NUPA-886096 format. One record per residue (C-alpha): residue number from 1; x, y, z. Coordinates in steps of 0.1 Angstrom, whole numbers, plus 5000, padded with zeros to 4 digits. Layout:
<rs>
   nr    xx    yy    zz
  NUM     X     Y     Z
...
</rs>
This chain:
<rs>
   nr    xx    yy    zz
    1  2521  8196  4680
    2  2546  8173  4696
    3  2539  8142  4716
    4  2541  8140  4754
    5  2577  8130  4761
    6  2593  8113  4791
    7  2612  8145  4796
    8  2579  8164  4800
    9  2566  8135  4822
   10  2595  8138  4847
   11  2593  8176  4845
   12  2557  8174  4855
   13  2566  8152  4885
   14  2591  8177  4897
   15  2566  8205  4894
   16  2540  8185  4912
   17  2563  8178  4941
   18  2571  8215  4944
   19  2537  8229  4938
   20  2517  8203  4957
   21  2539  8204  4988
   22  2544  8166  4990
   23  2570  8141  4980
   24  2576  8130  4944
   25  2547  8110  4931
   26  2549  8072  4928
   27  2537  8072  4892
   28  2568  8088  4879
   29  2595  8069  4899
   30  2617  8052  4873
   31  2625  8022  4894
   32  2634  7986  4884
   33  2609  7961  4897
   34  2614  7923  4896
   35  2586  7899  4888
   36  2580  7867  4907
   37  2599  7849  4880
   38  2629  7871  4887
   39  2627  7890  4854
   40  2633  7927  4856
   41  2608  7952  4843
   42  2616  7989  4837
   43  2584  7998  4854
   44  2566  7994  4887
   45  2528  7991  4891
   46  2509  7998  4923
   47  2474  7984  4931
   48  2444  8005  4941
   49  2406  8004  4945
   50  2379  8031  4944
   51  2357  8045  4971
   52  2339  8077  4979
   53  2359  8086  5011
   54  2383  8065  5031
   55  2373  8050  5064
   56  2393  8031  5089
   57  2374  7999  5080
   58  2379  8003  5042
   59  2416  8012  5046
   60  2423  7983  5070
   61  2407  7958  5047
   62  2424  7971  5015
   63  2458  7973  5032
   64  2454  7937  5045
   65  2445  7925  5010
   66  2477  7940  4996
   67  2465  7973  4980
   68  2487  8003  4982
   69  2463  8031  4974
   70  2429  8044  4965
   71  2410  8066  4942
   72  2382  8088  4956
   73  2349  8100  4940
   74  2343  8128  4966
   75  2356  8156  4944
   76  2339  8185  4963
   77  2350  8178  4998
   78  2357  8208  5020
   79  2394  8214  5027
   80  2389  8200  5062
   81  2372  8169  5049
   82  2400  8163  5024
   83  2427  8167  5050
   84  2409  8143  5073
   85  2405  8118  5045
   86  2442  8120  5036
   87  2451  8115  5073
   88  2430  8084  5075
   89  2445  8068  5044
   90  2480  8076  5054
   91  2475  8062  5089
   92  2470  8029  5072
   93  2499  8033  5048
   94  2477  8040  5018
   95  2480  8067  4992
   96  2451  8087  4977
   97  2464  8089  4942
   98  2436  8102  4921
   99  2400  8117  4921
  100  2370  8109  4898
  101  2346  8139  4896
  102  2315  8121  4883
  103  2309  8102  4850
  104  2315  8130  4826
  105  2313  8168  4821
  106  2293  8187  4795
  107  2318  8211  4779
  108  2300  8206  4746
  109  2268  8222  4760
  110  2272  8260  4759
  111  2247  8266  4787
  112  2267  8244  4810
  113  2303  8253  4799
  114  2311  8279  4826
  115  2296  8259  4854
  116  2315  8228  4844
  117  2348  8247  4843
  118  2342  8259  4878
  119  2333  8224  4891
  120  2365  8210  4876
  121  2386  8238  4892
  122  2370  8229  4925
  123  2379  8192  4919
  124  2415  8201  4911
  125  2418  8221  4943
  126  2403  8192  4963
  127  2425  8167  4946
  128  2456  8187  4957
  129  2445  8187  4993
  130  2440  8150  4993
  131  2476  8147  4983
  132  2466  8131  4949
  133  2484  8140  4917
  134  2457  8134  4891
  135  2421  8142  4883
  136  2402  8119  4859
  137  2382  8139  4834
  138  2357  8127  4809
  139  2351  8161  4792
  140  2319  8154  4772
  141  2296  8128  4757
  142  2274  8126  4726
  143  2245  8103  4719
  144  2210  8099  4704
  145  2221  8099  4667
  146  2231  8072  4642
  147  2267  8060  4647
  148  2287  8030  4637
  149  2289  7999  4657
  150  2320  8001  4679
  151  2339  7975  4659
  152  2330  7991  4626
  153  2348  8025  4632
  154  2375  8033  4607
  155  2383  8070  4615
  156  2400  8095  4592
  157  2407  8129  4608
  158  2428  8160  4603
  159  2459  8155  4626
  160  2462  8193  4631
  161  2427  8202  4640
  162  2414  8167  4651
  163  2383  8173  4630
  164  2367  8140  4617
  165  2365  8135  4580
  166  2350  8100  4579
  167  2342  8074  4605
  168  2337  8043  4583
  169  2348  8029  4550
  170  2323  8037  4523
  171  2292  8058  4527
  172  2294  8082  4556
  173  2261  8101  4549
  174  2242  8081  4576
  175  2267  8094  4602
  176  2268  8131  4592
  177  2252  8142  4624
  178  2276  8122  4645
  179  2306  8136  4627
  180  2293  8172  4632
  181  2286  8166  4669
  182  2320  8149  4674
  183  2338  8179  4658
  184  2318  8204  4679
  185  2325  8185  4711
  186  2362  8182  4703
  187  2365  8220  4698
  188  2347  8228  4730
  189  2367  8202  4750
  190  2399  8216  4737
  191  2388  8251  4748
  192  2378  8239  4782
  193  2410  8219  4789
  194  2432  8248  4778
  195  2413  8270  4803
  196  2419  8244  4831
  197  2456  8239  4826
  198  2467  8270  4846
  199  2446  8257  4876
  200  2461  8222  4872
  201  2496  8236  4871
  202  2490  8258  4902
  203  2475  8229  4922
  204  2501  8204  4910
  205  2474  8180  4897
  206  2474  8165  4862
  207  2443  8164  4840
  208  2438  8127  4829
  209  2414  8124  4800
  210  2394  8092  4800
  211  2367  8077  4777
  212  2337  8060  4793
  213  2316  8049  4763
  214  2310  8086  4757
  215  2312  8081  4719
  216  2342  8105  4715
  217  2377  8097  4703
  218  2367  8060  4703
  219  2397  8046  4684
  220  2433  8044  4696
  221  2448  8067  4670
  222  2424  8097  4675
  223  2424  8094  4713
  224  2462  8095  4713
  225  2461  8125  4689
  226  2436  8143  4713
  227  2460  8138  4742
  228  2490  8149  4720
  229  2472  8181  4709
  230  2478  8199  4741
  231  2515  8193  4742
  232  2514  8200  4779
  233  2528  8181  4809
  234  2496  8187  4829
  235  2474  8169  4804
  236  2475  8131  4796
  237  2455  8100  4795
  238  2437  8079  4821
  239  2435  8047  4801
  240  2408  8022  4811
  241  2420  7988  4800
  242  2385  7974  4799
  243  2363  8002  4785
  244  2377  7999  4750
  245  2378  7962  4743
  246  2347  7963  4721
  247  2364  7988  4699
  248  2399  7973  4696
  249  2423  7950  4715
  250  2438  7964  4747
  251  2473  7961  4732
  252  2462  7985  4703
  253  2452  8011  4729
  254  2484  8008  4749
  255  2505  8009  4718
  256  2488  8041  4705
  257  2483  8060  4738
  258  2516  8047  4754
  259  2536  8076  4767
  260  2505  8097  4773
  261  2493  8073  4800
  262  2493  8088  4835
  263  2469  8064  4852
  264  2453  8030  4844
  265  2419  8016  4853
  266  2412  7979  4848
  267  2379  7960  4844
  268  2368  7930  4824
  269  2349  7929  4791
  270  2343  7896  4773
  271  2338  7897  4735
  272  2313  7872  4722
  273  2324  7874  4686
  274  2355  7892  4674
  275  2349  7916  4645
  276  2367  7945  4630
  277  2403  7948  4618
  278  2416  7959  4653
  279  2399  7930  4671
  280  2368  7946  4687
  281  2334  7931  4688
  282  2301  7927  4708
  283  2301  7914  4743
  284  2294  7922  4779
  285  2312  7931  4812
  286  2331  7903  4829
  287  2356  7897  4857
  288  2391  7909  4849
  289  2404  7873  4848
  290  2377  7864  4823
  291  2382  7894  4799
  292  2390  7892  4762
  293  2425  7905  4769
  294  2460  7892  4766
  295  2471  7905  4800
  296  2507  7892  4794
  297  2510  7912  4762
  298  2495  7942  4779
  299  2520  7940  4808
  300  2549  7937  4784
  301  2538  7967  4765
  302  2534  7988  4797
  303  2570  7978  4806
  304  2582  7988  4771
  305  2564  8022  4775
  306  2581  8024  4810
  307  2548  8029  4827
  308  2554  8036  4864
  309  2522  8041  4883
  310  2488  8030  4895
  311  2465  8002  4883
  312  2430  8008  4898
  313  2402  7982  4898
  314  2369  7996  4885
  315  2345  7967  4891
  316  2330  7947  4919
  317  2328  7911  4909
  318  2352  7896  4934
  319  2364  7902  4970
  320  2395  7923  4979
  321  2418  7893  4983
  322  2408  7878  4949
  323  2413  7911  4932
  324  2447  7917  4948
  325  2458  7883  4936
  326  2445  7890  4900
  327  2465  7922  4898
  328  2496  7905  4913
  329  2494  7879  4885
  330  2491  7905  4858
  331  2519  7927  4873
  332  2542  7897  4875
  333  2536  7885  4839
</rs>
């Protein structure tokens, strides 16, 4: 398998513009932006928030606060509803850039596999009508079994099959059930995503894989390997810059996932005591500006990876103006 290259990335953009019937997506425009300090970055980042459906009130408030787009959770809107939502957003100069179809799917549960495939196909079609170019997908979750503390993971896996060998240094016997469940979920998720790629291609919508404390691909190296496995321009990563802080530093995630990143979420997580060789540790959710994250280093890495796209807030601990200012500061670092 080869990694997801910038050539594939730009190819996907061209295909999206053609298949989706709308202008080239912002997330792949290779533009030079300039920070407040006058330093050029080889990437441009756009600010967004999340809502179910756009309304005039929401759009006016977010536009006034300085946001440029939004992400919707209404994945099963009728075609008419989706067209109306797009019109409302565009009337206010905002872009619907992505859709979130619920917390996660259950591709690892055989009795739900077919139904979940159909629901994601519906979401892909709806996303296209919204004029968005990406669908966030958490393909499965596993739980209710002994597993390592997040900061204790030290995963060894087969790079060809992605099957886990061990998950900690030393004795892995206590985690045998977790390893088996993880491997079974990986196989079923691969099968599901491969079935969804033709629909994604036809609709001009990219499948963006995200982890949401679902206990799968929990370290940077294996999550990057999972994204690489498909070697397809319609599959990449939706990296949440807050979800993974308890496992490893944000910089480690950006370094590993890098060129697979299609979209970014941001939220705060504050570690109370750093543990683990990659910098994870126990903690709790916080505001973005109080998070255990070196946002300057993260911004520099995103520039190095030539990330051009959206940064969407996924928390509600401040008002629109405060959040807009927080993101402006990070983007300008």
